[in-house]
C-alpha positions in Angstrom: 0.0 0.0 0.0 1.3 3.5 -0.9 2.2 6.0 1.8 -0.7 8.2 0.7 -3.2 5.4 1.4 -1.8 3.8 4.5 -3.3 4.6 7.8 -1.5 4.7 11.2 -2.9 2.9 14.2 -6.0 4.5 15.7 -6.3 7.3 13.2 -8.6 10.3 13.5 -9.8 9.6 10.0 -12.5 7.0 10.0 -14.1 8.3 13.2 -17.7 9.3 13.1 -17.4 12.9 14.1 -19.9 15.7 13.7 -19.5 18.4 11.1 -16.9 20.9 12.3 -19.5 23.7 12.1 -22.5 21.8 13.2 -22.9 23.7 16.4 -22.6 27.0 14.6 -25.2 26.0 12.0 -27.9 24.9 14.4 -27.4 27.9 16.8 -27.3 30.5 14.0 -23.8 31.6 14.8 -22.3 30.4 11.4 -21.4 33.4 9.3 -22.2 33.5 5.6 -21.2 36.1 3.0 -24.3 38.3 3.5 -24.0 38.2 7.3 -20.9 40.4 6.9 -23.0 43.3 5.6 -24.2 44.7 8.9 -20.6 44.6 10.1 -19.4 46.7 7.2 -19.7 50.5 7.2 -21.3 52.6 4.4 -22.4 49.6 2.3 -24.1 50.2 -1.0 -26.7 47.7 -2.2 -26.9 46.4 -5.8 -30.1 45.7 -7.7 -30.5 44.5 -11.3 -32.6 45.9 -14.1 -34.0 42.8 -15.7 -35.2 42.5 -19.3 -38.8 41.5 -19.9 -37.9 39.6 -23.1 -36.4 36.2 -23.9 -34.4 37.7 -26.8 -34.1 41.4 -27.6 -31.7 44.1 -28.6 -31.1 47.0 -26.2 -31.7 50.2 -28.2 -31.3 52.8 -25.5 -30.7 52.8 -21.7 -31.7 55.9 -19.8 -30.3 56.0 -16.3 -31.2 59.6 -15.4 -34.6 58.8 -13.8 -32.9 56.3 -11.5 -30.3 58.8 -10.3 -33.2 61.1 -9.3 -34.5 58.5 -6.9 -33.5 59.4 -3.3 -30.7 57.1 -2.0 -29.5 56.0 -5.5 -25.8 56.6 -5.7 -24.8 55.2 -9.1 -26.0 53.1 -12.0 -23.5 50.6 -13.4 -23.4 50.2 -17.2 -21.0 48.8 -19.8 -19.4 52.2 -20.1 -18.1 51.8 -16.6 -16.1 48.7 -17.2 -12.3 49.5 -17.3 -11.3 46.0 -18.4 -13.2 43.2 -20.2 -17.0 43.3 -20.3 -17.4 39.6 -19.8 -18.3 37.4 -16.8 -17.2 34.0 -18.2 -14.1 32.2 -19.5 -15.4 31.6 -23.0 -15.9 35.3 -24.0 -19.6 34.8 -24.6 -21.1 36.2 -21.4 -21.2 40.0 -21.5 -21.6 41.4 -18.0 -23.7 44.3 -19.5 -25.3 42.9 -22.6 -26.4 44.8 -25.7 -28.4 41.8 -26.7 -30.7 40.3 -24.1 -30.6 36.5 -24.3 -33.0 35.3 -21.6 -36.0 36.6 -19.8 -34.7 38.4 -16.7 -31.2 39.1 -18.2 -29.7 42.0 -16.2 -28.8 44.9 -18.5 -27.5 47.2 -15.8 -27.2 47.5 -12.0 -28.3 50.2 -9.6 -26.4 51.0 -6.4 -28.3 52.5 -3.5 -27.7 53.4 0.1 -30.4 51.0 1.0 -31.7 47.9 -0.8 -35.1 49.6 -1.2 -33.5 52.7 -2.8 -31.6 50.4 -5.2 -34.9 48.5 -6.0 -36.8 51.7 -6.6 -33.9 53.1 -8.8 -33.9 49.9 -10.9 -37.6 50.3 -11.5 -37.0 53.9 -12.7 -34.4 53.0 -15.3 -35.9 53.3 -18.8 -34.8 50.8 -21.4 -35.9 50.6 -25.0 -35.8 47.1 -26.5 -36.2 45.6 -30.0 -37.8 42.1 -29.4 -36.1 39.4 -31.5 -37.2 35.8 -32.3 -36.5 33.5 -29.4 -35.9 29.7 -29.1 -37.3 28.6 -25.7 -37.5 24.8 -26.1 -34.9 22.3 -27.0 -37.0 21.1 -29.9 -37.2 24.7 -31.3 -33.4 25.0 -31.1 -32.8 21.7 -32.9 -35.3 22.6 -35.6 -33.5 25.9 -36.0 -30.1 24.2 -36.1 -29.1 26.4 -33.1 -26.0 24.8 -31.5 -22.9 26.0 -29.7 -19.6 24.4 -28.7 -18.0 21.1 -29.7 -19.9 18.1 -30.9 -17.9 15.1 -29.5 -18.3 11.5 -30.2 -17.4 8.4 -28.1 -17.0 5.4 -30.4 -15.8 1.8 -30.2 -16.3 -1.1 -32.5 -18.6 -1.4 -35.5 -22.0 -0.3 -34.3 -23.7 -0.6 -37.7 -22.7 -4.3 -38.2 -23.4 -5.1 -34.5 -26.9 -3.7 -34.7 -27.6 -5.5 -38.0 -26.5 -8.8 -36.4 -28.2 -8.4 -33.0 -31.0 -10.8 -32.2 -33.3 -8.0 -30.9 -33.0 -4.3 -31.6 -35.1 -1.4 -30.3 -35.1 2.3 -30.9 -36.6 5.2 -29.1 -36.2 8.6 -27.5 -35.6 9.7 -24.0 -36.3 13.2 -22.6 -35.0 14.3 -19.3 -35.6 17.6 -17.6 -33.3 20.1 -15.8 -33.2 20.9 -12.1 -33.0 24.0 -10.0 -30.2 24.1 -7.4 -32.3 25.8 -4.8 -29.5 26.2 -2.3 -30.6 27.8 0.9 -28.2 30.7 0.5 -28.7 32.6 -2.8 -25.8 34.2 -4.7 -24.0 36.8 -2.6 -20.9 39.0 -2.8 -19.5 41.8 -0.7 -16.6 43.8 -2.2 -14.5 46.6 -0.8 -11.4 48.5 -1.8 -8.3 48.3 0.5 -6.1 51.4 1.3 -3.7 50.7 -1.6 -6.4 50.1 -4.2 -6.5 46.3 -3.9 -9.9 44.7 -4.2 -11.2 42.3 -1.5 -14.2 40.3 -2.4 -16.2 38.1 0.0 -18.1 35.7 -2.2 -20.3 32.6 -2.0 -18.3 30.8 -4.6 -17.2 27.2 -5.2 -14.2 28.5 -7.2 -12.5 31.5 -5.5 -9.5 31.4 -7.9 -11.8 31.8 -11.0 -13.8 34.4 -9.3 -10.5 36.3 -8.6 -9.6 35.9 -12.3 -12.9 37.2 -13.6 -13.0 40.2 -11.2 -9.5 41.0 -12.2 -10.1 41.0 -16.0 -13.4 43.0 -15.6 -11.5 45.7 -13.6 -8.4 45.6 -15.8 -6.2 44.4 -12.9 -3.7 41.6 -12.3 -4.7 38.7 -10.1 -2.4 39.7 -7.2 -4.5 42.9 -6.9 -7.7 40.9 -6.1 -8.3 38.7 -3.1 -11.3 36.5 -2.9 -12.5 34.8 0.3 -15.2 32.3 0.8 -16.3 31.8 4.5 -18.7 29.0 3.8 -21.7 28.5 1.6 -25.3 27.6 2.4 -25.3 25.0 -0.4 -23.8 25.1 -3.8 -24.5 21.8 -5.7 -22.5 23.1 -8.7 -24.6 26.3 -9.1 -21.8 28.4 -7.5 -19.0 27.0 -9.6 -19.1 29.4 -12.5 -22.0 31.7 -11.9 -20.9 33.7 -8.9 -18.1 35.4 -10.9 -20.3 38.0 -12.6 -22.0 39.0 -9.4 -18.7 39.4 -7.6 -17.4 41.5 -10.6 -20.5 43.8 -10.3 -19.9 44.3 -6.6 -16.1 44.9 -7.2 -16.8 47.3 -10.0 -19.2 49.3 -7.9 -16.8 49.4 -5.0 -14.0 50.6 -7.2 -16.1 53.3 -8.8 -17.7 54.6 -5.6 -15.0 53.9 -3.0 -17.6 52.3 -0.8 -18.2 48.6 0.0 -20.9 47.1 -2.3 -23.2 44.2 -1.4 -25.0 42.1 -4.0 -27.3 39.4 -2.8 -30.0 38.0 -5.1 -33.4 37.4 -3.6 -35.0 34.0 -4.3 -36.9 35.1 -7.4 -33.9 36.8 -8.9 -31.7 33.8 -8.2 -34.2 31.5 -9.8 -34.7 33.6 -12.9 -31.1 34.7 -13.4 -29.0 31.6 -12.7 -28.5 28.4 -14.6 -29.9 24.9 -13.9 -29.0 21.3 -14.5 -29.0 20.7 -18.3 -32.1 19.1 -19.7 -31.3 16.5 -22.3 -32.9 14.7 -25.3 -31.6 11.4 -26.5 -32.3 9.5 -29.7 -31.1 5.9 -29.4 -31.0 2.5 -31.0 -29.8 -0.6 -29.0 -29.2 -4.3 -29.8 -29.3 -7.4 -27.6 -28.3 -11.0 -28.1 -30.6 -14.0 -27.4 -29.6 -13.9 -23.7 -30.4 -10.2 -23.3 -26.8 -9.1 -23.3 -26.1 -5.7 -24.8 -24.4 -5.8 -28.2 -24.5 -2.3 -29.5 -25.7 1.2 -28.7 -26.0 4.1 -31.0 -27.3 7.4 -29.6 -27.3 11.2 -30.0 -27.5 13.3 -26.8 -28.6 16.9 -27.1 -28.3 19.1 -24.1 -30.1 22.4 -23.5 -27.2 24.7 -22.9 -29.1 28.0 -22.6 -27.8 31.3 -23.9 -24.0 30.7 -23.4 -21.6 27.9 -23.1 -20.6 28.1 -19.4 -19.7 24.5 -18.5 -21.9 22.9 -21.1 -19.0 21.3 -23.0 -17.5 19.4 -20.0 -21.0 18.5 -18.8 -21.8 16.9 -22.2 -18.4 15.2 -22.2 -19.1 13.6 -18.8 -22.6 12.5 -20.0 -21.0 10.8 -23.0 -18.5 9.1 -20.7 -21.3 7.8 -18.4 -23.9 6.7 -20.9 -23.1 3.0 -20.4 -23.1 3.3 -16.5 -22.0 -0.1 -15.3 -22.8 -2.1 -18.4 -20.4 -3.7 -20.9 -21.5 -2.7 -24.4 -19.0 -4.0 -27.1 -20.0 -1.6 -29.8 -20.8 2.0 -29.1 -21.2 5.3 -30.9 -22.6 8.1 -28.9 -22.5 11.7 -30.2 -23.3 14.8 -28.2 -24.3 18.4 -29.1 -25.3 21.5 -27.2 -28.4 23.5 -28.2 -28.4 27.2 -27.8 -31.7 28.4 -26.4 -32.9 31.8 -25.0 -32.9 30.7 -21.4 -30.5 31.0 -18.4 -27.1 29.5 -19.1 -27.3 26.0 -17.8 -24.4 25.0 -15.6 -22.8 22.5 -13.3 -25.1 20.5 -11.0 -24.2 17.6 -8.7 -23.3 14.8 -11.1 -22.2 17.2 -13.9 -23.8 15.3 -16.8 -23.2 11.8 -15.3 -26.8 11.5 -14.2 -28.1 12.5 -17.6 -25.9 10.0 -19.3 -26.8 7.2 -16.9 -30.5 7.9 -17.1 -30.4 7.1 -20.9 -29.1 3.6 -20.4 -31.3 2.9 -17.4 -34.3 4.1 -19.4 -33.3 1.8 -22.2 -33.0 -1.2 -20.0 -36.2 -0.4 -18.1 -38.2 -0.1 -21.3 -36.6 -3.1 -23.1 -36.6 -5.6 -20.2 -40.4 -6.5 -20.5 -40.1 -6.9 -24.2 -37.1 -9.2 -23.8 -39.0 -11.2 -21.2 -36.3 -10.7 -18.6 -36.8 -9.2 -15.2 -35.3 -5.7 -15.1 -32.9 -6.5 -12.2 -31.7 -9.6 -13.9 -31.2 -7.8 -17.2 -29.0 -5.2 -15.4 -27.0 -7.8 -13.5 -26.5 -9.9 -16.6 -24.8 -6.9 -18.4 -22.4 -5.8 -15.6 -18.8 -5.1 -16.5 -16.1 -7.6 -15.7 -12.5 -6.8 -14.8 -10.3 -6.3 -17.8 -13.1 -4.9 -20.0 -12.8 -1.3 -20.9 -15.2 1.7 -21.2 -16.2 3.0 -24.6 -13.6 5.7 -24.2 -10.8 3.2 -23.3 -10.4 3.2 -19.5 -9.8 -0.3 -18.2 -12.2 -1.6 -15.5 -10.4 -2.9 -12.4 -13.1 -3.0 -9.6 -16.1 -4.7 -11.2 -16.3 -7.0 -8.1 -17.3 -4.0 -6.0 -20.5 -3.4 -7.8 -21.3 -7.1 -7.6 -20.5 -7.2 -3.9 -22.7 -4.2 -3.3 -25.5 -5.7 -5.4 -25.4 -9.0 -3.5 -25.3 -7.1 -0.1 -28.4 -5.0 -1.1 -30.2 -8.1 -2.3 -29.4 -10.2 0.8 -29.8 -7.6 3.5 -32.7 -5.9 1.7 -34.4 -9.4 1.4 -35.2 -8.5 -2.2 -36.4 -12.1 -3.2 -38.9 -12.2 -0.3 -40.1 -8.7 -0.9 -40.5 -9.3 -4.7 -42.8 -12.2 -3.9 -44.7 -10.0 -1.4 -45.1 -7.3 -4.0 -46.4 -9.8 -6.6 -49.0 -11.0 -4.0 -50.0 -7.5 -3.2 -50.4 -6.5 -6.8 -52.5 -9.6 -7.5 -54.8 -8.7 -4.6 -55.1 -4.9 -5.3 -56.5 -3.7 -8.6 -56.0 0.1 -8.0 -52.8 0.2 -6.0 -49.5 -1.4 -7.2 -46.1 -1.8 -5.7 -42.7 -2.4 -7.2 -39.0 -2.9 -6.1 -36.3 -1.8 -8.5 -32.5 -2.0 -8.1 -29.9 0.0 -10.0 -26.1 0.3 -9.9 -23.8 3.3 -10.2 -20.3 3.5 -11.6 -19.1 7.1 -11.6 -15.6 8.4 -12.6 -13.8 10.6 -10.2 -11.5 13.4 -11.5 -12.0 16.6 -13.4 -12.6 16.2 -17.2 -9.9 18.7 -17.7 -6.7 17.1 -16.5 -5.1 20.4 -15.4 -7.7 20.9 -12.7 -6.6 17.7 -10.9 -4.2 19.4 -8.5 -4.6 20.8 -5.0 -2.7 22.9 -2.5 -2.6 23.6 1.2 -0.8 25.8 3.7 -0.4 24.4 7.2 0.7 26.5 10.2 1.8 25.0 13.6 2.0 27.7 16.3 4.4 27.8 19.2 1.7 26.5 21.6 1.1 23.4 19.4 -2.1 24.6 17.8 -2.6 24.0 14.1 -4.2 26.1 11.4 -5.1 24.7 8.0 -5.6 26.6 4.8 -6.6 24.6 1.7 -8.0 25.3 -1.7 -11.4 23.7 -1.2 -14.6 25.5 -0.1 -17.1 24.4 2.4 -20.7 24.4 1.3 -22.1 22.1 4.0 -20.7 18.9 2.5 -18.2 18.4 5.3 -15.0 19.0 3.4 -13.4 21.0 6.2 -14.4 18.2 8.7 -12.5 15.7 6.6 -9.5 18.0 6.2 -9.4 18.5 10.0 -9.3 14.7 10.4 -6.6 14.3 7.8 -4.4 16.9 9.5 -5.0 15.5 13.0 -4.2 11.9 11.7 -1.0 13.0 9.9 0.4 15.1 12.7 -0.8 12.7 15.4 -2.7 15.4 17.4 -6.3 15.5 18.8 -8.9 17.1 16.5 -9.3 19.9 19.0 -5.8 21.1 18.2 -6.7 21.8 14.6 -8.7 24.7 13.1 -9.7 25.4 9.5 -9.3 28.9 8.1 -11.7 30.3 5.4 -10.7 29.7 1.9 -8.7 32.6 0.4 -6.9 33.2 -2.8 -3.9 34.9 -1.1 -3.2 31.8 1.0 -3.6 29.0 -1.5 -3.4 30.2 -5.2 -4.5 28.7 -8.5 -7.0 26.3 -6.9 -9.5 24.2 -8.8 -13.2 24.5 -8.1 -14.7 22.5 -5.2 -16.4 20.2 -7.7 -16.2 16.9 -9.5 -16.3 15.1 -6.1 -12.5 15.5 -6.1 -12.0 18.0 -3.3 -11.3 15.6 -0.5 -8.9 13.7 -2.7 -7.0 16.7 -4.0 -7.0 18.9 -0.9 -6.7 16.0 1.5 -3.5 14.8 -0.2 -2.1 18.4 -0.2 -2.9 18.8 3.5 -1.3 15.5 4.2 1.8 16.5 2.3 2.2 19.7 4.2 1.7 18.0 7.5 4.2 15.3 6.7 6.8 18.0 5.9 6.3 19.5 9.4 6.1 16.1 11.1 9.4 15.2 9.4 11.1 18.3 10.8 9.7 17.7 14.3 10.8 14.1 14.1 14.4 15.3 13.9 14.0 17.3 17.1 12.2 14.5 18.9 14.9 12.0 17.8 17.5 14.1 19.6 15.5 14.4 22.8 14.4 10.7 22.9 17.6 9.2 21.7 16.1 7.2 18.8 16.5 7.5 15.1 14.2 9.9 13.4 12.4 7.2 11.4 11.5 5.5 14.7 9.7 8.5 16.1 5.9 8.1 16.4 3.2 10.8 16.8 -0.1 9.7 18.3 -2.9 11.6 20.0 -0.7 14.5 21.1 2.1 12.4 22.5 5.4 11.8 20.8 7.3 8.6 21.5 9.9 6.3 19.8 10.4 2.7 19.1 12.5 1.0 21.8 12.0 3.6 24.5 9.3 4.3 27.0 10.0 8.0 27.2 7.5 10.3 25.6 7.1 14.0 24.9 3.9 16.1 24.8 3.2 17.5 21.4 3.1 21.0 22.7 6.5 20.6 24.4 8.1 19.3 21.2 6.7 22.2 19.1 8.0 24.7 21.7 11.4 23.1 21.6 11.4 23.1 17.8 10.6 26.8 17.6 13.6 27.6 19.8 15.7 25.3 17.7 14.6 27.5 14.7 12.8 24.7 13.0 10.3 25.7 10.3 6.8 25.1 11.6 4.7 25.8 8.5 4.6 24.2 5.1 2.9 24.4 1.7 1.5 21.1 0.5 0.8 20.1 -3.0 -0.8 17.2 -4.8 -1.4 16.3 -8.4 -3.4 13.3 -9.5 -1.2 10.8 -11.3 -2.0 8.4 -14.1 -4.5 10.5 -16.0 -4.5 11.0 -19.7 -7.3 12.3 -21.9 -7.6 13.5 -25.5 -10.8 15.5 -25.7 -10.5 15.7 -29.5 -11.1 12.0 -29.9 -12.7 11.3 -26.5 -10.1 8.6 -25.6 -8.0 7.9 -22.6 -8.2 7.3 -18.9 -9.7 10.5 -17.5 -10.6 9.2 -14.1 -8.4 8.2 -11.1 -11.0 5.6 -10.1 -14.7 4.8 -10.2 -17.0 5.1 -7.2 -19.6 2.4 -7.0 -23.0 1.9 -5.4 -26.2 0.0 -5.6 -29.7 1.1 -4.4 -33.0 -0.8 -4.1 -36.2 1.3 -3.9 -39.7 0.1 -3.2 -42.7 2.3 -4.2 -46.4 2.2 -4.1 -48.6 3.9 -6.8 -52.2 4.9 -6.6 -54.0 4.0 -9.8 -56.7 6.7 -9.5 -54.4 9.7 -9.1 -50.8 8.7 -10.0 -49.8 9.7 -6.4 -47.0 7.5 -5.0 -44.9 7.1 -2.0 -41.5 5.6 -1.4 -41.8 2.8 1.1 -38.2 1.7 1.6 -34.7 2.4 0.3 -31.6 0.1 0.8 -28.2 1.5 -0.3 -24.7 0.1 -0.2 -22.1 2.6 -1.4 -18.4 2.4 -2.0 -16.5 5.3 -0.4 -13.3 3.3 0.0 -12.0 3.6 3.6 -14.2 6.5 4.8 -12.4 9.6 6.0 -15.5 10.6 8.0 -18.3 8.0 8.1 -21.0 10.3 9.6 -20.3 12.9 6.9 -20.3 10.2 4.2 -23.6 8.6 5.2 -25.2 12.1 5.3 -23.9 12.8 1.8 -25.3 9.6 0.5 -28.7 10.2 2.1 -28.8 13.8 0.8 -27.7 12.9 -2.7 -30.3 10.2 -3.0 -33.1 12.6 -1.9 -31.8 15.3 -4.3 -31.7 12.8 -7.1 -35.2 11.6 -6.3 -36.3 15.2 -6.4 -34.9 15.7 -9.9 -36.4 12.5 -11.2 -39.9 12.6 -9.6 -40.8 16.1 -8.3 -38.9 19.1 -9.6 -40.7 20.2 -12.7 -39.1 23.3 -14.3 -41.5 25.2 -16.6 -41.0 28.1 -18.9 -43.6 30.1 -20.8 -43.5 28.6 -24.2 -46.4 30.6 -25.7 -46.1 33.5 -28.1 -47.3 36.2 -25.6 -45.4 39.0 -24.0 -44.0 36.7 -21.3 -42.5 34.1 -23.6 -39.4 32.6 -22.1 -40.3 33.6 -18.5 -39.6 31.0 -15.9 -42.9 30.0 -14.5 -41.6 28.0 -11.5 -39.8 30.9 -9.9 -40.7 30.2 -6.2 -41.0 27.4 -3.7 -44.8 27.6 -4.1 -44.5 26.6 -7.8 -41.4 24.5 -7.8 -41.8 21.3 -5.8 -38.8 20.3 -3.7 -38.3 17.1 -1.7 -39.4 17.4 1.9 -39.8 15.1 4.9 -43.0 13.8 3.5 -41.2 12.3 0.6 -38.6 10.5 2.8 -39.0 6.7 3.0 -40.0 5.4 6.4 -37.3 2.8 6.0 -34.0 4.2 4.8 -30.9 1.9 5.1 -27.5 3.2 4.1 -24.3 1.1 4.5 -20.8 1.7 3.4 -19.1 -1.0 1.4 -16.6 -2.8 3.6 -13.1 -3.9 2.7 -12.9 -1.3 0.0 -9.7 0.7 0.5 -8.7 2.7 -2.5 -5.0 2.4 -3.3 -3.4 5.8 -4.3 -6.0 8.0 -2.6 -5.7 9.9 0.6 -5.9 7.4 3.5 -7.6 4.9 1.2 -10.8 6.9 0.8 -13.1 7.6 -2.2 -15.2 10.5 -3.2 -18.8 10.7 -2.1 -20.4 14.0 -3.1 -21.8 13.3 -6.6 -22.0 9.5 -7.1 -24.9 8.7 -4.7 -27.2 11.1 -6.5 -27.5 8.6 -9.3 -28.7 5.9 -6.9 -32.0 7.7 -7.2 -32.4 6.2 -10.7 -33.8 3.2 -8.7 -36.9 5.2 -7.6 -37.7 6.1 -11.2 -37.3 2.5 -12.3 -39.5 1.3 -9.4 -42.2 3.8 -10.5 -41.9 2.4 -14.1 -42.4 -1.1 -12.9 -45.3 -0.2 -10.6 -47.0 1.5 -13.6 -46.4 -1.6 -15.7 -48.1 -3.7 -13.1 -51.4 -2.0 -14.1 -51.1 -3.7 -17.5 -50.6 -7.2 -18.7 -47.3 -9.1 -18.3 -44.7 -7.9 -20.7 -46.0 -4.3 -20.7 -43.2 -1.8 -21.5 -43.8 1.6 -20.0 -42.4 5.0 -21.1 -42.1 7.2 -18.0 -41.6 11.0 -18.3 -38.8 12.7 -16.4 -39.6 14.1 -13.9 -42.1 11.4 -13.0 -44.6 13.7 -11.3 -47.9 12.2 -10.2 -49.4 13.5 -13.4 -46.8 11.7 -15.5 -47.1 8.5 -13.5 -50.9 8.6 -14.0 -50.6 8.8 -17.8 -47.9 6.1 -17.7 -50.2 3.7 -15.8 -53.1 4.6 -18.0 -50.8 3.6 -20.9 -50.2 0.3 -19.2 -53.9 -0.3 -18.6 -54.6 0.3 -22.3 -51.8 -2.2 -23.3 -54.1 -5.2 -22.9 -53.9 -6.9 -26.2 -50.9 -4.8 -27.3 -48.1 -6.3 -25.3 -44.8 -6.0 -27.1 -45.3 -2.4 -28.3 -45.6 0.9 -26.5 -45.9 4.5 -27.5 -43.0 6.5 -26.3 -43.2 10.1 -25.3 -43.1 12.7 -22.6 -46.3 12.0 -20.7 -47.8 10.3 -23.8 -51.6 10.2 -24.0 -53.1 6.7 -23.7 -54.6 5.6 -27.0 -58.3 6.5 -27.3 -60.4 8.9 -25.3 -60.8 8.4 -21.6 -64.1 10.0 -20.4 -62.8 10.1 -16.8 -59.5 11.7 -17.6 -59.0 15.4 -17.0 -58.0 17.7 -19.8 -54.3 17.5 -20.3 -52.0 20.5 -20.3 -50.6 21.4 -23.7 -47.0 21.4 -22.4 -47.1 17.7 -21.6 -48.1 16.7 -25.1 -44.6 16.8 -26.7 -45.0 14.1 -29.4 -42.0 11.9 -29.7 -41.4 8.8 -31.8 -42.4 5.5 -30.4 -40.2 2.8 -28.9 -40.1 0.2 -31.7 -38.5 -3.1 -32.3 -36.8 -3.7 -35.6 
C-alpha cells in the first residue's frame, strides 16, 4: 500500500465525528457572506434591471430617472467597465449585454444606500428594447439548427454491423428535464477597496480562484491585486462553480467606482430567474441485444439544452457521454453529443455534472426493453455488468467490477429482495387500483475533473508555538463536510487530537490557483495536499524529537498529542516538542501540493483514462402507486455505497442520504416550466418560487432508509484509502424512477413496456399507468413520449395540459 493510502494505528480519519461547524449551524452563529454586511460601514446595495424579453436588442438605456430616486448613488453600465465586459471564461457572457438572451437578463445594476432605494432606482431605469425571435424549447433549437460548442463522439467497435447482427433491436427517444439548485443561500458577494487600491471580495463561490480571475479581468487588474475569500456557503451543488463570478465582478466594479463597499445578494426570485440549472437532455437511441439479453450495440445522439451561453456545457456533455453506459459492458458504441443554444438562463454544473443525464439514458433503455425481452429488469441489469479487464467505450480499463457485484449482493441479501418481490407480486394480484414495485440499479461514476489540469490541489499548514494547528486549503465548504475531513486528515497525519486543529476560510492569497470545489475530487486533492504539508512539518519535528528521545528519526511516532519512539518508554507532549522546535529555529509551517497521477485524456477523440478511479454503489427502492391519481410514496430504500475507507463515516452517510433525496427530487418532483407561448411573457420561468417548484421534503422521505458503506474497499493511491462521495450517490435515485416504471407496468398485462416521463410527477405517473392499462392486447409495443396520452379517449381523464403533449417517436422493435 502506498504511503498516501496507508493509515497509522488508531487514526482520527475513519471516526464518526460531527460536522466541524454543526454547532454554529444549528445555533445560527455560522457566518455567511451576506452576514458580513451589517458589520461593514457605508455599504451600498446592488439591484438588477432585468429585461422582460427572452431575446431582444437593447436600443437605449436611460439611467437619469434612477439617479433622481433618493438614495440612489450610481447606475453601473457597460461604459463603466475598465477591463473586459465579460463574466465568463469563453468570451460569450457579456456582463452588461447589448443583446438580451433570456427573460430576466440584467442589462445594468443600480447602487443604492439601501436595498429599497436600489430597487426603486432599478424600477425607474428606462430601457428601449427591440424584441427578436426566441428559441425557448430544446425542440425549437434543434429545428433551427441552433447549436454551440463542440460536438464530440465516443466510439468503439462497429455499431452498424453489430446492430444488424443483433437478435433484438429497439429504438426510441428519452427526454429528461433540468433541475434548479435551490441552495438555501442565494448568490451573494461583498466587495471593498483596500487602502492601496486592492480589491477584496467576499463571495459565496465554489471556485474562488476563478472568481478572482474574472473580477481582475473585468476591472483591468492583475490577479495579485484581487483577493477572494469564501467563508462558507449555504449550499452550492455546482450552481456556484461558474455563476458567482459575474455577481462578484459587479460588486467589485461598484466598490472601485464609488470607494464604498458594495453588497450584492440576489433574492430568491432573482436567483431562480437569473442563474443556470441542470441541463435538460434529449436522446435518440438504438440498441441491440443478443438472445440472452446481453447488450451488443448502442447508437445514440445526446442533445443538451445549454441555454444562452456555453458556461460549463461542454464538459457536462463530455461527462454525460462518458457515463452513458453506466456499469454495463457494451461491445459496440457510438454516442454523439451536441449543445443546443436556447434563450434561457445559461445552464451550468449540477451535482453529477452530466453523469446522471448519461446514466439515465441507459437505465431508461434497460427499463423499457426488459419486459419486451421477457427478462426481469434487475436480472437484465445484473447480466450486463462489467467484468475486470473490459474497458469503457472511451478506453479506460475496468479494475473493480467486483465491488458493484458485492454491493449488489449485499443489497439483495440484507434488503431481502427475493422475499419482498414475492410479497409485491401477491400485493399486486390482490389490489386492482394500487400497485407496488421494487427496483435496483447500480452506479459507476468516474472521479476526477474532465480537464486534466484541474486535478491538482494545494494547502498551507501552520503550527504555532503553543502546538495549535491552522489549516488553509483550496477547497470551499458548502455544508458537505470537506473542512471536517481536512481536519481529520491533518490530525491523523500530525498525530494530534482534532481539537488542536482549526480550519481557516478559503482565500486566494493563502492557496493560489485552486480548482473548483467540484467533481467530487476536493477531499482527494486537498486532503492529499494537507497530508503532504503535515508530513513535511512532522518530518522536521521528528528530527527534534529524535535528539530528545535518543532514537533514530524514522522511529519517532506521533499519536494523540504524544510523541514517542520505538525501543523507548520516554514520551514528549506534542506542545512541548513544538515549543522546543521553535527555539531550535525549525520551520513550523509548510505548503503542501498534490497532483493526481495516471490521468491522460484526449478530448479531440474522446479517448484515454480521465478518471483516477470509479465510485460504485447500488440502491434498491420500493414504491407504491395509486391508480386513481398517480400519487405515489417511497416505502423503503436500501443502499450500499463504495467510499473506500471512509475519512469521516458520519459525513459520508449524510452525503449519501442527501444525494439520493436530491436525485429523487430531480427524477420525480422538480418540474421546471418556462412560458413557451407566443405572448409577451414568452421565455419567462414559471416555476420561480418554492410555491410553484416542488422540492423534496420530509413527507417524501421513505419510512425505512438503510445506508451502509461497502466494507473492505480501501482505494490504493487515494488519501488514507478513501473515495469521493459528493456526486455518485445522486445517481442511486435512478432506482426510484425504475420502481415507478415497474409499478405502472403492473397495471397492465405481463410484458408491458412503460415509457415514463422525467420528472415522473404524479401526473406523468398517472398517464404512464393509463398507458399500461390500455396495453391489454398490445403487449410488445408501447408508444413513447413525454407524458404520452393513452390511445383512445378516456371519459374520466382530466383535460391534459398542452406542455405535456410533446410528441416523440415510439419505442419500436426492428
